[in-house]
N, CA, C and O atoms as a Maestro MAE file, in Angstrom:
{
 s_m_m2io_version
 :::
 2.0.0
}

f_m_ct {
 s_m_title
 :::
 protein
 m_atom[224] {
  # First column is atom index #
  i_m_mmod_type
  r_m_x_coord
  r_m_y_coord
  r_m_z_coord
  i_m_residue_number
  s_m_chain_name
  s_m_pdb_residue_name
  s_m_pdb_atom_name
  i_m_atomic_number
  :::
  1 25 -8.064 -0.115 29.689 1 A "MET " " N  " 7
  2 3 -8.111 -1.500 30.116 1 A "MET " " CA " 6
  3 2 -9.569 -1.980 30.117 1 A "MET " " C  " 6
  4 15 -10.470 -1.228 30.489 1 A "MET " " O  " 8
  5 25 -9.794 -3.208 29.709 2 A "GLY " " N  " 7
  6 3 -11.150 -3.748 29.589 2 A "GLY " " CA " 6
  7 2 -11.749 -4.165 30.914 2 A "GLY " " C  " 6
  8 15 -11.056 -4.344 31.915 2 A "GLY " " O  " 8
  9 25 -13.057 -4.312 30.884 3 A "LYS " " N  " 7
  10 3 -13.796 -4.764 32.056 3 A "LYS " " CA " 6
  11 2 -13.580 -6.267 32.240 3 A "LYS " " C  " 6
  12 15 -13.561 -7.019 31.266 3 A "LYS " " O  " 8
  13 25 -13.419 -6.695 33.475 4 A "LYS " " N  " 7
  14 3 -13.216 -8.112 33.768 4 A "LYS " " CA " 6
  15 2 -14.488 -8.891 33.440 4 A "LYS " " C  " 6
  16 15 -15.569 -8.562 33.928 4 A "LYS " " O  " 8
  17 25 -14.354 -9.909 32.624 5 A "GLN " " N  " 7
  18 3 -15.487 -10.738 32.221 5 A "GLN " " CA " 6
  19 2 -15.723 -11.831 33.257 5 A "GLN " " C  " 6
  20 15 -14.787 -12.502 33.692 5 A "GLN " " O  " 8
  21 25 -16.975 -12.000 33.645 6 A "THR " " N  " 7
  22 3 -17.318 -13.092 34.535 6 A "THR " " CA " 6
  23 2 -18.294 -14.014 33.814 6 A "THR " " C  " 6
  24 15 -19.122 -13.564 33.022 6 A "THR " " O  " 8
  25 25 -18.187 -15.292 34.094 7 A "TYR " " N  " 7
  26 3 -19.033 -16.297 33.457 7 A "TYR " " CA " 6
  27 2 -19.821 -17.049 34.519 7 A "TYR " " C  " 6
  28 15 -19.333 -17.272 35.627 7 A "TYR " " O  " 8
  29 25 -21.035 -17.435 34.172 8 A "SER " " N  " 7
  30 3 -21.869 -18.169 35.112 8 A "SER " " CA " 6
  31 2 -21.321 -19.581 35.328 8 A "SER " " C  " 6
  32 15 -20.554 -20.099 34.516 8 A "SER " " O  " 8
  33 25 -21.730 -20.182 36.431 9 A "TYR " " N  " 7
  34 3 -21.345 -21.564 36.726 9 A "TYR " " CA " 6
  35 2 -21.796 -22.482 35.597 9 A "TYR " " C  " 6
  36 15 -21.066 -23.392 35.204 9 A "TYR " " O  " 8
  37 25 -22.995 -22.245 35.076 10 A "GLU " " N  " 7
  38 3 -23.539 -23.079 34.000 10 A "GLU " " CA " 6
  39 2 -22.687 -22.993 32.742 10 A "GLU " " C  " 6
  40 15 -22.446 -24.004 32.083 10 A "GLU " " O  " 8
  41 25 -22.230 -21.789 32.406 11 A "THR " " N  " 7
  42 3 -21.378 -21.606 31.231 11 A "THR " " CA " 6
  43 2 -20.051 -22.334 31.417 11 A "THR " " C  " 6
  44 15 -19.558 -22.987 30.499 11 A "THR " " O  " 8
  45 25 -19.487 -22.217 32.598 12 A "LYS " " N  " 7
  46 3 -18.213 -22.888 32.884 12 A "LYS " " CA " 6
  47 2 -18.359 -24.400 32.772 12 A "LYS " " C  " 6
  48 15 -17.516 -25.066 32.171 12 A "LYS " " O  " 8
  49 25 -19.434 -24.945 33.353 13 A "MET " " N  " 7
  50 3 -19.639 -26.390 33.303 13 A "MET " " CA " 6
  51 2 -19.892 -26.869 31.872 13 A "MET " " C  " 6
  52 15 -19.431 -27.942 31.481 13 A "MET " " O  " 8
  53 25 -20.618 -26.078 31.102 14 A "LYS " " N  " 7
  54 3 -20.863 -26.435 29.702 14 A "LYS " " CA " 6
  55 2 -19.540 -26.483 28.933 14 A "LYS " " C  " 6
  56 15 -19.308 -27.401 28.146 14 A "LYS " " O  " 8
  57 25 -18.679 -25.496 29.164 15 A "ALA " " N  " 7
  58 3 -17.377 -25.448 28.503 15 A "ALA " " CA " 6
  59 2 -16.515 -26.651 28.917 15 A "ALA " " C  " 6
  60 15 -15.843 -27.255 28.081 15 A "ALA " " O  " 8
  61 25 -16.539 -26.985 30.191 16 A "ILE " " N  " 7
  62 3 -15.773 -28.131 30.699 16 A "ILE " " CA " 6
  63 2 -16.270 -29.420 30.063 16 A "ILE " " C  " 6
  64 15 -15.471 -30.233 29.597 16 A "ILE " " O  " 8
  65 25 -17.580 -29.610 30.043 17 A "GLU " " N  " 7
  66 3 -18.152 -30.829 29.449 17 A "GLU " " CA " 6
  67 2 -17.797 -30.947 27.973 17 A "GLU " " C  " 6
  68 15 -17.477 -32.033 27.489 17 A "GLU " " O  " 8
  69 25 -17.854 -29.827 27.261 18 A "MET " " N  " 7
  70 3 -17.512 -29.840 25.838 18 A "MET " " CA " 6
  71 2 -16.035 -30.189 25.641 18 A "MET " " C  " 6
  72 15 -15.687 -30.966 24.751 18 A "MET " " O  " 8
  73 25 -15.172 -29.611 26.475 19 A "LYS " " N  " 7
  74 3 -13.726 -29.875 26.366 19 A "LYS " " CA " 6
  75 2 -13.436 -31.345 26.655 19 A "LYS " " C  " 6
  76 15 -12.631 -31.966 25.959 19 A "LYS " " O  " 8
  77 25 -14.082 -31.904 27.670 20 A "LEU " " N  " 7
  78 3 -13.878 -33.312 28.016 20 A "LEU " " CA " 6
  79 2 -14.434 -34.239 26.936 20 A "LEU " " C  " 6
  80 15 -14.035 -35.400 26.846 20 A "LEU " " O  " 8
  81 25 -15.359 -33.726 26.114 21 A "ALA " " N  " 7
  82 3 -15.916 -34.498 24.990 21 A "ALA " " CA " 6
  83 2 -15.104 -34.258 23.712 21 A "ALA " " C  " 6
  84 15 -15.531 -34.617 22.615 21 A "ALA " " O  " 8
  85 25 -13.934 -33.650 23.876 22 A "ASN " " N  " 7
  86 3 -13.002 -33.399 22.765 22 A "ASN " " CA " 6
  87 2 -13.524 -32.429 21.707 22 A "ASN " " C  " 6
  88 15 -13.148 -32.514 20.538 22 A "ASN " " O  " 8
  89 25 -14.388 -31.512 22.121 23 A "VAL " " N  " 7
  90 3 -14.818 -30.444 21.214 23 A "VAL " " CA " 6
  91 2 -13.650 -29.454 21.120 23 A "VAL " " C  " 6
  92 15 -13.056 -29.107 22.141 23 A "VAL " " O  " 8
  93 25 -13.315 -28.995 19.906 24 A "PRO " " N  " 7
  94 3 -12.202 -28.034 19.762 24 A "PRO " " CA " 6
  95 2 -12.443 -26.755 20.567 24 A "PRO " " C  " 6
  96 15 -13.570 -26.267 20.655 24 A "PRO " " O  " 8
  97 25 -11.379 -26.225 21.148 25 A "VAL " " N  " 7
  98 3 -11.467 -25.038 22.000 25 A "VAL " " CA " 6
  99 2 -12.083 -23.858 21.245 25 A "VAL " " C  " 6
  100 15 -12.876 -23.109 21.814 25 A "VAL " " O  " 8
  101 25 -11.729 -23.689 19.984 26 A "ASN " " N  " 7
  102 3 -12.299 -22.584 19.207 26 A "ASN " " CA " 6
  103 2 -13.816 -22.696 19.118 26 A "ASN " " C  " 6
  104 15 -14.516 -21.684 19.171 26 A "ASN " " O  " 8
  105 25 -14.323 -23.905 18.986 27 A "GLU " " N  " 7
  106 3 -15.768 -24.132 18.928 27 A "GLU " " CA " 6
  107 2 -16.415 -23.817 20.278 27 A "GLU " " C  " 6
  108 15 -17.482 -23.206 20.333 27 A "GLU " " O  " 8
  109 25 -15.761 -24.238 21.368 28 A "ILE " " N  " 7
  110 3 -16.273 -23.950 22.717 28 A "ILE " " CA " 6
  111 2 -16.349 -22.441 22.932 28 A "ILE " " C  " 6
  112 15 -17.337 -21.928 23.458 28 A "ILE " " O  " 8
  113 25 -15.302 -21.741 22.521 29 A "MET " " N  " 7
  114 3 -15.264 -20.287 22.683 29 A "MET " " CA " 6
  115 2 -16.414 -19.619 21.931 29 A "MET " " C  " 6
  116 15 -17.015 -18.664 22.422 29 A "MET " " O  " 8
  117 25 -16.711 -20.125 20.746 30 A "LYS " " N  " 7
  118 3 -17.782 -19.565 19.931 30 A "LYS " " CA " 6
  119 2 -19.157 -19.846 20.559 30 A "LYS " " C  " 6
  120 15 -19.977 -18.940 20.710 30 A "LYS " " O  " 8
  121 25 -19.392 -21.104 20.919 31 A "VAL " " N  " 7
  122 3 -20.692 -21.520 21.457 31 A "VAL " " CA " 6
  123 2 -20.972 -20.854 22.804 31 A "VAL " " C  " 6
  124 15 -22.082 -20.381 23.047 31 A "VAL " " O  " 8
  125 25 -19.972 -20.819 23.674 32 A "CYS " " N  " 7
  126 3 -20.167 -20.295 25.035 32 A "CYS " " CA " 6
  127 2 -19.834 -18.805 25.158 32 A "CYS " " C  " 6
  128 15 -19.974 -18.218 26.231 32 A "CYS " " O  " 8
  129 25 -19.393 -18.202 24.054 33 A "GLU " " N  " 7
  130 3 -19.015 -16.786 24.042 33 A "GLU " " CA " 6
  131 2 -17.944 -16.465 25.082 33 A "GLU " " C  " 6
  132 15 -18.074 -15.532 25.874 33 A "GLU " " O  " 8
  133 25 -16.886 -17.266 25.054 34 A "ILE " " N  " 7
  134 3 -15.747 -17.080 25.959 34 A "ILE " " CA " 6
  135 2 -14.636 -16.401 25.168 34 A "ILE " " C  " 6
  136 15 -14.324 -16.810 24.050 34 A "ILE " " O  " 8
  137 25 -14.045 -15.372 25.745 35 A "LYS " " N  " 7
  138 3 -13.075 -14.556 25.020 35 A "LYS " " CA " 6
  139 2 -11.651 -15.097 25.057 35 A "LYS " " C  " 6
  140 15 -10.867 -14.836 24.145 35 A "LYS " " O  " 8
  141 25 -11.311 -15.847 26.098 36 A "ASN " " N  " 7
  142 3 -9.923 -16.272 26.272 36 A "ASN " " CA " 6
  143 2 -9.855 -17.786 26.441 36 A "ASN " " C  " 6
  144 15 -10.459 -18.341 27.359 36 A "ASN " " O  " 8
  145 25 -9.122 -18.445 25.561 37 A "ASN " " N  " 7
  146 3 -9.046 -19.913 25.625 37 A "ASN " " CA " 6
  147 2 -8.332 -20.415 26.876 37 A "ASN " " C  " 6
  148 15 -8.587 -21.534 27.323 37 A "ASN " " O  " 8
  149 25 -7.451 -19.616 27.440 38 A "THR " " N  " 7
  150 3 -6.739 -20.018 28.653 38 A "THR " " CA " 6
  151 2 -7.719 -20.273 29.788 38 A "THR " " C  " 6
  152 15 -7.488 -21.132 30.639 38 A "THR " " O  " 8
  153 25 -8.809 -19.524 29.795 39 A "GLN " " N  " 7
  154 3 -9.830 -19.663 30.829 39 A "GLN " " CA " 6
  155 2 -10.398 -21.072 30.832 39 A "GLN " " C  " 6
  156 15 -10.596 -21.663 31.894 39 A "GLN " " O  " 8
  157 25 -10.660 -21.610 29.652 40 A "ILE " " N  " 7
  158 3 -11.230 -22.956 29.532 40 A "ILE " " CA " 6
  159 2 -10.275 -23.986 30.124 40 A "ILE " " C  " 6
  160 15 -10.693 -24.864 30.880 40 A "ILE " " O  " 8
  161 25 -9.006 -23.881 29.785 41 A "TYR " " N  " 7
  162 3 -8.016 -24.831 30.314 41 A "TYR " " CA " 6
  163 2 -7.938 -24.764 31.836 41 A "TYR " " C  " 6
  164 15 -7.790 -25.790 32.499 41 A "TYR " " O  " 8
  165 25 -8.038 -23.551 32.391 42 A "GLN " " N  " 7
  166 3 -7.987 -23.384 33.852 42 A "GLN " " CA " 6
  167 2 -9.196 -24.038 34.506 42 A "GLN " " C  " 6
  168 15 -9.063 -24.736 35.511 42 A "GLN " " O  " 8
  169 25 -10.371 -23.813 33.937 43 A "TRP " " N  " 7
  170 3 -11.588 -24.420 34.497 43 A "TRP " " CA " 6
  171 2 -11.507 -25.932 34.475 43 A "TRP " " C  " 6
  172 15 -11.875 -26.590 35.449 43 A "TRP " " O  " 8
  173 25 -11.025 -26.496 33.362 44 A "VAL " " N  " 7
  174 3 -10.903 -27.957 33.240 44 A "VAL " " CA " 6
  175 2 -9.921 -28.483 34.283 44 A "VAL " " C  " 6
  176 15 -10.158 -29.520 34.903 44 A "VAL " " O  " 8
  177 25 -8.820 -27.764 34.473 45 A "LYS " " N  " 7
  178 3 -7.813 -28.163 35.466 45 A "LYS " " CA " 6
  179 2 -8.436 -28.194 36.863 45 A "LYS " " C  " 6
  180 15 -8.271 -29.168 37.597 45 A "LYS " " O  " 8
  181 25 -9.147 -27.137 37.226 46 A "TRP " " N  " 7
  182 3 -9.804 -27.086 38.536 46 A "TRP " " CA " 6
  183 2 -10.797 -28.225 38.676 46 A "TRP " " C  " 6
  184 15 -10.854 -28.872 39.722 46 A "TRP " " O  " 8
  185 25 -11.573 -28.477 37.646 47 A "TYR " " N  " 7
  186 3 -12.585 -29.533 37.660 47 A "TYR " " CA " 6
  187 2 -11.934 -30.894 37.881 47 A "TYR " " C  " 6
  188 15 -12.401 -31.690 38.697 47 A "TYR " " O  " 8
  189 25 -10.859 -31.154 37.154 48 A "GLN " " N  " 7
  190 3 -10.187 -32.451 37.253 48 A "GLN " " CA " 6
  191 2 -9.466 -32.632 38.583 48 A "GLN " " C  " 6
  192 15 -9.264 -33.760 39.034 48 A "GLN " " O  " 8
  193 25 -9.082 -31.536 39.207 49 A "GLU " " N  " 7
  194 3 -8.406 -31.605 40.507 49 A "GLU " " CA " 6
  195 2 -9.407 -31.581 41.670 49 A "GLU " " C  " 6
  196 15 -9.009 -31.552 42.835 49 A "GLU " " O  " 8
  197 25 -10.700 -31.593 41.350 50 A "GLY " " N  " 7
  198 3 -11.724 -31.612 42.381 50 A "GLY " " CA " 6
  199 2 -11.971 -30.282 43.046 50 A "GLY " " C  " 6
  200 15 -12.573 -30.227 44.118 50 A "GLY " " O  " 8
  201 25 -11.511 -29.195 42.424 51 A "GLU " " N  " 7
  202 3 -11.690 -27.865 43.005 51 A "GLU " " CA " 6
  203 2 -12.898 -27.171 42.363 51 A "GLU " " C  " 6
  204 15 -12.807 -26.032 41.906 51 A "GLU " " O  " 8
  205 25 -14.011 -27.873 42.341 52 A "VAL " " N  " 7
  206 3 -15.224 -27.371 41.700 52 A "VAL " " CA " 6
  207 2 -15.728 -26.091 42.376 52 A "VAL " " C  " 6
  208 15 -16.367 -25.260 41.730 52 A "VAL " " O  " 8
  209 25 -15.446 -25.933 43.659 53 A "HIS " " N  " 7
  210 3 -15.869 -24.739 44.375 53 A "HIS " " CA " 6
  211 2 -15.303 -23.457 43.752 53 A "HIS " " C  " 6
  212 15 -15.887 -22.384 43.902 53 A "HIS " " O  " 8
  213 25 -14.177 -23.568 43.060 54 A "ARG " " N  " 7
  214 3 -13.551 -22.409 42.428 54 A "ARG " " CA " 6
  215 2 -14.323 -21.934 41.195 54 A "ARG " " C  " 6
  216 15 -14.095 -20.829 40.704 54 A "ARG " " O  " 8
  217 25 -15.229 -22.766 40.701 55 A "LEU " " N  " 7
  218 3 -16.020 -22.422 39.521 55 A "LEU " " CA " 6
  219 2 -17.262 -21.606 39.876 55 A "LEU " " C  " 6
  220 15 -17.913 -21.039 38.999 55 A "LEU " " O  " 8
  221 25 -17.581 -21.551 41.163 56 A "GLN " " N  " 7
  222 3 -18.797 -20.838 41.610 56 A "GLN " " CA " 6
  223 2 -18.648 -19.335 41.463 56 A "GLN " " C  " 6
  224 15 -19.570 -18.588 41.790 56 A "GLN " " O  " 8
  :::
 }
 m_bond[223] {
  # First column is bond index #
  i_m_from
  i_m_to
  i_m_order
  :::
  1 1 2 1
  2 2 3 1
  3 3 4 2
  4 3 5 1
  5 5 6 1
  6 6 7 1
  7 7 8 2
  8 7 9 1
  9 9 10 1
  10 10 11 1
  11 11 12 2
  12 11 13 1
  13 13 14 1
  14 14 15 1
  15 15 16 2
  16 15 17 1
  17 17 18 1
  18 18 19 1
  19 19 20 2
  20 19 21 1
  21 21 22 1
  22 22 23 1
  23 23 24 2
  24 23 25 1
  25 25 26 1
  26 26 27 1
  27 27 28 2
  28 27 29 1
  29 29 30 1
  30 30 31 1
  31 31 32 2
  32 31 33 1
  33 33 34 1
  34 34 35 1
  35 35 36 2
  36 35 37 1
  37 37 38 1
  38 38 39 1
  39 39 40 2
  40 39 41 1
  41 41 42 1
  42 42 43 1
  43 43 44 2
  44 43 45 1
  45 45 46 1
  46 46 47 1
  47 47 48 2
  48 47 49 1
  49 49 50 1
  50 50 51 1
  51 51 52 2
  52 51 53 1
  53 53 54 1
  54 54 55 1
  55 55 56 2
  56 55 57 1
  57 57 58 1
  58 58 59 1
  59 59 60 2
  60 59 61 1
  61 61 62 1
  62 62 63 1
  63 63 64 2
  64 63 65 1
  65 65 66 1
  66 66 67 1
  67 67 68 2
  68 67 69 1
  69 69 70 1
  70 70 71 1
  71 71 72 2
  72 71 73 1
  73 73 74 1
  74 74 75 1
  75 75 76 2
  76 75 77 1
  77 77 78 1
  78 78 79 1
  79 79 80 2
  80 79 81 1
  81 81 82 1
  82 82 83 1
  83 83 84 2
  84 83 85 1
  85 85 86 1
  86 86 87 1
  87 87 88 2
  88 87 89 1
  89 89 90 1
  90 90 91 1
  91 91 92 2
  92 91 93 1
  93 93 94 1
  94 94 95 1
  95 95 96 2
  96 95 97 1
  97 97 98 1
  98 98 99 1
  99 99 100 2
  100 99 101 1
  101 101 102 1
  102 102 103 1
  103 103 104 2
  104 103 105 1
  105 105 106 1
  106 106 107 1
  107 107 108 2
  108 107 109 1
  109 109 110 1
  110 110 111 1
  111 111 112 2
  112 111 113 1
  113 113 114 1
  114 114 115 1
  115 115 116 2
  116 115 117 1
  117 117 118 1
  118 118 119 1
  119 119 120 2
  120 119 121 1
  121 121 122 1
  122 122 123 1
  123 123 124 2
  124 123 125 1
  125 125 126 1
  126 126 127 1
  127 127 128 2
  128 127 129 1
  129 129 130 1
  130 130 131 1
  131 131 132 2
  132 131 133 1
  133 133 134 1
  134 134 135 1
  135 135 136 2
  136 135 137 1
  137 137 138 1
  138 138 139 1
  139 139 140 2
  140 139 141 1
  141 141 142 1
  142 142 143 1
  143 143 144 2
  144 143 145 1
  145 145 146 1
  146 146 147 1
  147 147 148 2
  148 147 149 1
  149 149 150 1
  150 150 151 1
  151 151 152 2
  152 151 153 1
  153 153 154 1
  154 154 155 1
  155 155 156 2
  156 155 157 1
  157 157 158 1
  158 158 159 1
  159 159 160 2
  160 159 161 1
  161 161 162 1
  162 162 163 1
  163 163 164 2
  164 163 165 1
  165 165 166 1
  166 166 167 1
  167 167 168 2
  168 167 169 1
  169 169 170 1
  170 170 171 1
  171 171 172 2
  172 171 173 1
  173 173 174 1
  174 174 175 1
  175 175 176 2
  176 175 177 1
  177 177 178 1
  178 178 179 1
  179 179 180 2
  180 179 181 1
  181 181 182 1
  182 182 183 1
  183 183 184 2
  184 183 185 1
  185 185 186 1
  186 186 187 1
  187 187 188 2
  188 187 189 1
  189 189 190 1
  190 190 191 1
  191 191 192 2
  192 191 193 1
  193 193 194 1
  194 194 195 1
  195 195 196 2
  196 195 197 1
  197 197 198 1
  198 198 199 1
  199 199 200 2
  200 199 201 1
  201 201 202 1
  202 202 203 1
  203 203 204 2
  204 203 205 1
  205 205 206 1
  206 206 207 1
  207 207 208 2
  208 207 209 1
  209 209 210 1
  210 210 211 1
  211 211 212 2
  212 211 213 1
  213 213 214 1
  214 214 215 1
  215 215 216 2
  216 215 217 1
  217 217 218 1
  218 218 219 1
  219 219 220 2
  220 219 221 1
  221 221 222 1
  222 222 223 1
  223 223 224 2
  :::
 }
}
């Protein structure tokens, strides 16, 4: 089983901003070095629901 990947707050916010700017998820994954696209959708959901504290 693989090691759990953690991402910095800055990386998460960059991914969220890119997604909200309609950048394709594959491009976000490449630029931010994110392994799982589901992660991006979860971060955006938390951001839009005002649960920014969960990104810390």
